[in-house]
N, CA, C and O atoms as a GROMACS GRO file, in nm:
protein
  312
    1UNK      N    1   2.076   0.182   0.903
    1UNK     CA    2   1.961   0.108   0.856
    1UNK      C    3   1.946   0.128   0.705
    1UNK      O    4   1.950   0.241   0.657
    2UNK      N    5   1.930   0.021   0.633
    2UNK     CA    6   1.910   0.027   0.488
    2UNK      C    7   1.760   0.039   0.461
    2UNK      O    8   1.680  -0.037   0.514
    3UNK      N    9   1.725   0.135   0.377
    3UNK     CA   10   1.585   0.154   0.338
    3UNK      C   11   1.577   0.141   0.186
    3UNK      O   12   1.645   0.213   0.113
    4UNK      N   13   1.493   0.050   0.141
    4UNK     CA   14   1.464   0.036  -0.001
    4UNK      C   15   1.338   0.118  -0.029
    4UNK      O   16   1.240   0.110   0.046
    5UNK      N   17   1.341   0.196  -0.136
    5UNK     CA   18   1.225   0.279  -0.170
    5UNK      C   19   1.171   0.235  -0.306
    5UNK      O   20   1.245   0.211  -0.401
    6UNK      N   21   1.038   0.226  -0.311
    6UNK     CA   22   0.968   0.189  -0.434
    6UNK      C   23   0.862   0.294  -0.460
    6UNK      O   24   0.802   0.348  -0.366
    7UNK      N   25   0.838   0.323  -0.586
    7UNK     CA   26   0.729   0.413  -0.625
    7UNK      C   27   0.635   0.336  -0.715
    7UNK      O   28   0.677   0.275  -0.813
    8UNK      N   29   0.507   0.338  -0.681
    8UNK     CA   30   0.405   0.268  -0.758
    8UNK      C   31   0.290   0.364  -0.785
    8UNK      O   32   0.256   0.447  -0.701
    9UNK      N   33   0.230   0.351  -0.902
    9UNK     CA   34   0.110   0.427  -0.934
    9UNK      C   35  -0.005   0.327  -0.942
    9UNK      O   36  -0.002   0.234  -1.022
   10UNK      N   37  -0.104   0.349  -0.859
   10UNK     CA   38  -0.219   0.259  -0.853
   10UNK      C   39  -0.344   0.344  -0.861
   10UNK      O   40  -0.364   0.435  -0.780
   11UNK      N   41  -0.427   0.315  -0.959
   11UNK     CA   42  -0.550   0.392  -0.976
   11UNK      C   43  -0.525   0.540  -0.997
   11UNK      O   44  -0.605   0.623  -0.955
   12UNK      N   45  -0.416   0.573  -1.063
   12UNK     CA   46  -0.384   0.712  -1.092
   12UNK      C   47  -0.322   0.788  -0.975
   12UNK      O   48  -0.296   0.908  -0.985
   13UNK      N   49  -0.297   0.719  -0.866
   13UNK     CA   50  -0.238   0.784  -0.748
   13UNK      C   51  -0.098   0.728  -0.724
   13UNK      O   52  -0.076   0.608  -0.733
   14UNK      N   53  -0.004   0.817  -0.694
   14UNK     CA   54   0.134   0.775  -0.670
   14UNK      C   55   0.152   0.738  -0.523
   14UNK      O   56   0.106   0.810  -0.433
   15UNK      N   57   0.218   0.626  -0.500
   15UNK     CA   58   0.248   0.580  -0.365
   15UNK      C   59   0.398   0.562  -0.352
   15UNK      O   60   0.463   0.511  -0.443
   16UNK      N   61   0.453   0.604  -0.239
   16UNK     CA   62   0.593   0.578  -0.208
   16UNK      C   63   0.595   0.474  -0.096
   16UNK      O   64   0.532   0.490   0.008
   17UNK      N   65   0.668   0.366  -0.122
   17UNK     CA   66   0.677   0.255  -0.028
   17UNK      C   67   0.820   0.248   0.024
   17UNK      O   68   0.915   0.258  -0.054
   18UNK      N   69   0.834   0.231   0.154
   18UNK     CA   70   0.964   0.212   0.216
   18UNK      C   71   0.971   0.070   0.271
   18UNK      O   72   0.876   0.024   0.334
   19UNK      N   73   1.082   0.003   0.248
   19UNK     CA   74   1.102  -0.133   0.299
   19UNK      C   75   1.228  -0.135   0.384
   19UNK      O   76   1.335  -0.092   0.339
   20UNK      N   77   1.215  -0.185   0.506
   20UNK     CA   78   1.328  -0.194   0.598
   20UNK      C   79   1.342  -0.336   0.651
   20UNK      O   80   1.246  -0.413   0.655
   21UNK      N   81   1.465  -0.369   0.690
   21UNK     CA   82   1.493  -0.501   0.743
   21UNK      C   83   1.458  -0.503   0.891
   21UNK      O   84   1.503  -0.418   0.968
   22UNK      N   85   1.375  -0.603   0.931
   22UNK     CA   86   1.333  -0.617   1.070
   22UNK      C   87   1.353  -0.762   1.108
   22UNK      O   88   1.288  -0.851   1.054
   23UNK      N   89   1.442  -0.787   1.201
   23UNK     CA   90   1.472  -0.923   1.247
   23UNK      C   91   1.515  -1.009   1.129
   23UNK      O   92   1.621  -0.986   1.072
   24UNK      N   93   1.434  -1.106   1.092
   24UNK     CA   94   1.472  -1.197   0.982
   24UNK      C   95   1.386  -1.178   0.858
   24UNK      O   96   1.381  -1.267   0.773
   25UNK      N   97   1.318  -1.065   0.846
   25UNK     CA   98   1.232  -1.040   0.729
   25UNK      C   99   1.231  -0.891   0.696
   25UNK      O  100   1.292  -0.810   0.766
   26UNK      N  101   1.162  -0.857   0.588
   26UNK     CA  102   1.155  -0.719   0.540
   26UNK      C  103   1.014  -0.665   0.560
   26UNK      O  104   0.916  -0.736   0.538
   27UNK      N  105   1.005  -0.539   0.604
   27UNK     CA  106   0.876  -0.475   0.631
   27UNK      C  107   0.852  -0.362   0.533
   27UNK      O  108   0.935  -0.272   0.520
   28UNK      N  109   0.738  -0.367   0.464
   28UNK     CA  110   0.700  -0.261   0.370
   28UNK      C  111   0.586  -0.180   0.430
   28UNK      O  112   0.492  -0.234   0.486
   29UNK      N  113   0.598  -0.049   0.415
   29UNK     CA  114   0.491   0.039   0.458
   29UNK      C  115   0.495   0.165   0.372
   29UNK      O  116   0.596   0.195   0.309
   30UNK      N  117   0.385   0.237   0.370
   30UNK     CA  118   0.382   0.362   0.296
   30UNK      C  119   0.473   0.463   0.362
   30UNK      O  120   0.481   0.469   0.485
   31UNK      N  121   0.541   0.541   0.282
   31UNK     CA  122   0.628   0.646   0.336
   31UNK      C  123   0.542   0.749   0.406
   31UNK      O  124   0.430   0.778   0.364
   32UNK      N  125   0.596   0.804   0.512
   32UNK     CA  126   0.525   0.907   0.586
   32UNK      C  127   0.599   1.039   0.572
   32UNK      O  128   0.722   1.044   0.567
   33UNK      N  129   0.522   1.145   0.566
   33UNK     CA  130   0.582   1.277   0.568
   33UNK      C  131   0.610   1.317   0.711
   33UNK      O  132   0.567   1.249   0.804
   34UNK      N  133   0.682   1.425   0.731
   34UNK     CA  134   0.713   1.470   0.867
   34UNK      C  135   0.586   1.493   0.949
   34UNK      O  136   0.496   1.566   0.907
   35UNK      N  137   0.579   1.430   1.065
   35UNK     CA  138   0.465   1.446   1.154
   35UNK      C  139   0.338   1.377   1.108
   35UNK      O  140   0.232   1.395   1.169
   36UNK      N  141   0.347   1.299   1.003
   36UNK     CA  142   0.230   1.233   0.948
   36UNK      C  143   0.223   1.089   0.998
   36UNK      O  144   0.313   1.010   0.972
   37UNK      N  145   0.116   1.055   1.072
   37UNK     CA  146   0.106   0.917   1.122
   37UNK      C  147   0.064   0.822   1.011
   37UNK      O  148   0.010   0.863   0.909
   38UNK      N  149   0.088   0.694   1.033
   38UNK     CA  150   0.041   0.593   0.939
   38UNK      C  151  -0.058   0.504   1.012
   38UNK      O  152  -0.032   0.460   1.124
   39UNK      N  153  -0.171   0.478   0.949
   39UNK     CA  154  -0.273   0.394   1.011
   39UNK      C  155  -0.278   0.258   0.942
   39UNK      O  156  -0.360   0.173   0.978
   40UNK      N  157  -0.192   0.237   0.845
   40UNK     CA  158  -0.196   0.113   0.770
   40UNK      C  159  -0.094   0.014   0.823
   40UNK      O  160   0.020   0.050   0.854
   41UNK      N  161  -0.136  -0.111   0.834
   41UNK     CA  162  -0.044  -0.213   0.884
   41UNK      C  163   0.067  -0.238   0.783
   41UNK      O  164   0.048  -0.221   0.663
   42UNK      N  165   0.182  -0.277   0.832
   42UNK     CA  166   0.293  -0.309   0.742
   42UNK      C  167   0.274  -0.447   0.680
   42UNK      O  168   0.198  -0.530   0.732
   43UNK      N  169   0.342  -0.471   0.570
   43UNK     CA  170   0.341  -0.601   0.504
   43UNK      C  171   0.483  -0.657   0.509
   43UNK      O  172   0.580  -0.583   0.491
   44UNK      N  173   0.494  -0.786   0.534
   44UNK     CA  174   0.624  -0.850   0.552
   44UNK      C  175   0.652  -0.951   0.442
   44UNK      O  176   0.561  -1.016   0.391
   45UNK      N  177   0.780  -0.963   0.404
   45UNK     CA  178   0.823  -1.060   0.305
   45UNK      C  179   0.965  -1.106   0.333
   45UNK      O  180   1.034  -1.049   0.419
   46UNK      N  181   1.008  -1.207   0.261
   46UNK     CA  182   1.144  -1.260   0.277
   46UNK      C  183   1.249  -1.172   0.209
   46UNK      O  184   1.367  -1.177   0.243
   47UNK      N  185   1.204  -1.090   0.111
   47UNK     CA  186   1.293  -0.998   0.040
   47UNK      C  187   1.227  -0.860   0.034
   47UNK      O  188   1.106  -0.850   0.055
   48UNK      N  189   1.303  -0.755   0.007
   48UNK     CA  190   1.243  -0.622  -0.008
   48UNK      C  191   1.138  -0.619  -0.120
   48UNK      O  192   1.032  -0.559  -0.105
   49UNK      N  193   1.170  -0.685  -0.232
   49UNK     CA  194   1.076  -0.686  -0.344
   49UNK      C  195   0.945  -0.756  -0.307
   49UNK      O  196   0.837  -0.708  -0.342
   50UNK      N  197   0.954  -0.867  -0.235
   50UNK     CA  198   0.833  -0.941  -0.197
   50UNK      C  199   0.747  -0.857  -0.103
   50UNK      O  200   0.625  -0.851  -0.121
   51UNK      N  201   0.807  -0.794  -0.005
   51UNK     CA  202   0.730  -0.712   0.088
   51UNK      C  203   0.661  -0.596   0.015
   51UNK      O  204   0.544  -0.569   0.040
   52UNK      N  205   0.733  -0.529  -0.074
   52UNK     CA  206   0.675  -0.418  -0.151
   52UNK      C  207   0.564  -0.469  -0.243
   52UNK      O  208   0.461  -0.403  -0.259
   53UNK      N  209   0.585  -0.586  -0.304
   53UNK     CA  210   0.484  -0.644  -0.394
   53UNK      C  211   0.356  -0.676  -0.317
   53UNK      O  212   0.246  -0.651  -0.368
   54UNK      N  213   0.367  -0.731  -0.197
   54UNK     CA  214   0.248  -0.764  -0.118
   54UNK      C  215   0.170  -0.638  -0.082
   54UNK      O  216   0.047  -0.637  -0.089
   55UNK      N  217   0.240  -0.532  -0.044
   55UNK     CA  218   0.172  -0.406  -0.015
   55UNK      C  219   0.108  -0.348  -0.141
   55UNK      O  220  -0.006  -0.300  -0.136
   56UNK      N  221   0.177  -0.353  -0.252
   56UNK     CA  222   0.124  -0.303  -0.378
   56UNK      C  223  -0.001  -0.380  -0.420
   56UNK      O  224  -0.099  -0.320  -0.465
   57UNK      N  225   0.002  -0.511  -0.406
   57UNK     CA  226  -0.115  -0.593  -0.441
   57UNK      C  227  -0.235  -0.556  -0.354
   57UNK      O  228  -0.347  -0.546  -0.404
   58UNK      N  229  -0.212  -0.536  -0.226
   58UNK     CA  230  -0.320  -0.499  -0.136
   58UNK      C  231  -0.379  -0.362  -0.174
   58UNK      O  232  -0.501  -0.345  -0.176
   59UNK      N  233  -0.292  -0.266  -0.204
   59UNK     CA  234  -0.340  -0.134  -0.244
   59UNK      C  235  -0.421  -0.141  -0.373
   59UNK      O  236  -0.524  -0.074  -0.386
   60UNK      N  237  -0.375  -0.223  -0.469
   60UNK     CA  238  -0.448  -0.238  -0.596
   60UNK      C  239  -0.585  -0.299  -0.572
   60UNK      O  240  -0.684  -0.254  -0.629
   61UNK      N  241  -0.592  -0.401  -0.488
   61UNK     CA  242  -0.720  -0.464  -0.456
   61UNK      C  243  -0.814  -0.365  -0.386
   61UNK      O  244  -0.932  -0.356  -0.420
   62UNK      N  245  -0.762  -0.291  -0.291
   62UNK     CA  246  -0.843  -0.191  -0.221
   62UNK      C  247  -0.894  -0.085  -0.318
   62UNK      O  248  -1.010  -0.045  -0.309
   63UNK      N  249  -0.809  -0.040  -0.410
   63UNK     CA  250  -0.852   0.059  -0.508
   63UNK      C  251  -0.960   0.003  -0.599
   63UNK      O  252  -1.058   0.071  -0.628
   64UNK      N  253  -0.943  -0.121  -0.645
   64UNK     CA  254  -1.044  -0.184  -0.732
   64UNK      C  255  -1.178  -0.194  -0.662
   64UNK      O  256  -1.282  -0.166  -0.722
   65UNK      N  257  -1.178  -0.234  -0.537
   65UNK     CA  258  -1.304  -0.246  -0.462
   65UNK      C  259  -1.369  -0.110  -0.442
   65UNK      O  260  -1.490  -0.097  -0.453
   66UNK      N  261  -1.289  -0.009  -0.412
   66UNK     CA  262  -1.342   0.125  -0.395
   66UNK      C  263  -1.402   0.176  -0.525
   66UNK      O  264  -1.510   0.234  -0.526
   67UNK      N  265  -1.329   0.155  -0.636
   67UNK     CA  266  -1.376   0.202  -0.767
   67UNK      C  267  -1.506   0.131  -0.805
   67UNK      O  268  -1.597   0.194  -0.858
   68UNK      N  269  -1.515   0.000  -0.779
   68UNK     CA  270  -1.636  -0.075  -0.812
   68UNK      C  271  -1.754  -0.028  -0.727
   68UNK      O  272  -1.866  -0.020  -0.778
   69UNK      N  273  -1.730   0.002  -0.601
   69UNK     CA  274  -1.836   0.047  -0.513
   69UNK      C  275  -1.886   0.187  -0.552
   69UNK      O  276  -2.003   0.218  -0.534
   70UNK      N  277  -1.797   0.269  -0.603
   70UNK     CA  278  -1.836   0.407  -0.636
   70UNK      C  279  -1.914   0.416  -0.766
   70UNK      O  280  -1.981   0.517  -0.790
   71UNK      N  281  -1.909   0.313  -0.850
   71UNK     CA  282  -1.986   0.315  -0.975
   71UNK      C  283  -2.105   0.220  -0.970
   71UNK      O  284  -2.182   0.213  -1.066
   72UNK      N  285  -2.122   0.148  -0.861
   72UNK     CA  286  -2.235   0.055  -0.848
   72UNK      C  287  -2.365   0.134  -0.843
   72UNK      O  288  -2.370   0.241  -0.782
   73UNK      N  289  -2.470   0.082  -0.907
   73UNK     CA  290  -2.598   0.154  -0.904
   73UNK      C  291  -2.650   0.162  -0.761
   73UNK      O  292  -2.642   0.067  -0.683
   74UNK      N  293  -2.703   0.278  -0.730
   74UNK     CA  294  -2.759   0.297  -0.596
   74UNK      C  295  -2.910   0.273  -0.600
   74UNK      O  296  -2.976   0.306  -0.698
   75UNK      N  297  -2.964   0.215  -0.495
   75UNK     CA  298  -3.109   0.192  -0.493
   75UNK      C  299  -3.185   0.323  -0.499
   75UNK      O  300  -3.144   0.422  -0.438
   76UNK      N  301  -3.294   0.323  -0.571
   76UNK     CA  302  -3.373   0.446  -0.582
   76UNK      C  303  -3.453   0.465  -0.454
   76UNK      O  304  -3.496   0.370  -0.389
   77UNK      N  305  -3.473   0.590  -0.419
   77UNK     CA  306  -3.547   0.623  -0.298
   77UNK      C  307  -3.676   0.695  -0.333
   77UNK      O  308  -3.709   0.798  -0.275
   78UNK      N  309  -3.747   0.640  -0.429
   78UNK     CA  310  -3.871   0.704  -0.474
   78UNK      C  311  -3.985   0.665  -0.388
   78UNK      O  312  -4.098   0.709  -0.411
   0.00000   0.00000   0.00000
């Protein structure tokens, strides 16, 4: 099995992405350590680069939303 590996830094955090060939497309998912489950769905593309790019875009969007939510003003409870 051929595995393409990509490393991306998003929001100051390093991510390792693995892309494997499945049937007629490529599947990208975050690399897992030994015994470490993954709860994130895989992303599929026609090429290894496309699959990794789709996962990277999703991670960037998720990070942006989290960052925006963490700096949003909170309602006062006076």
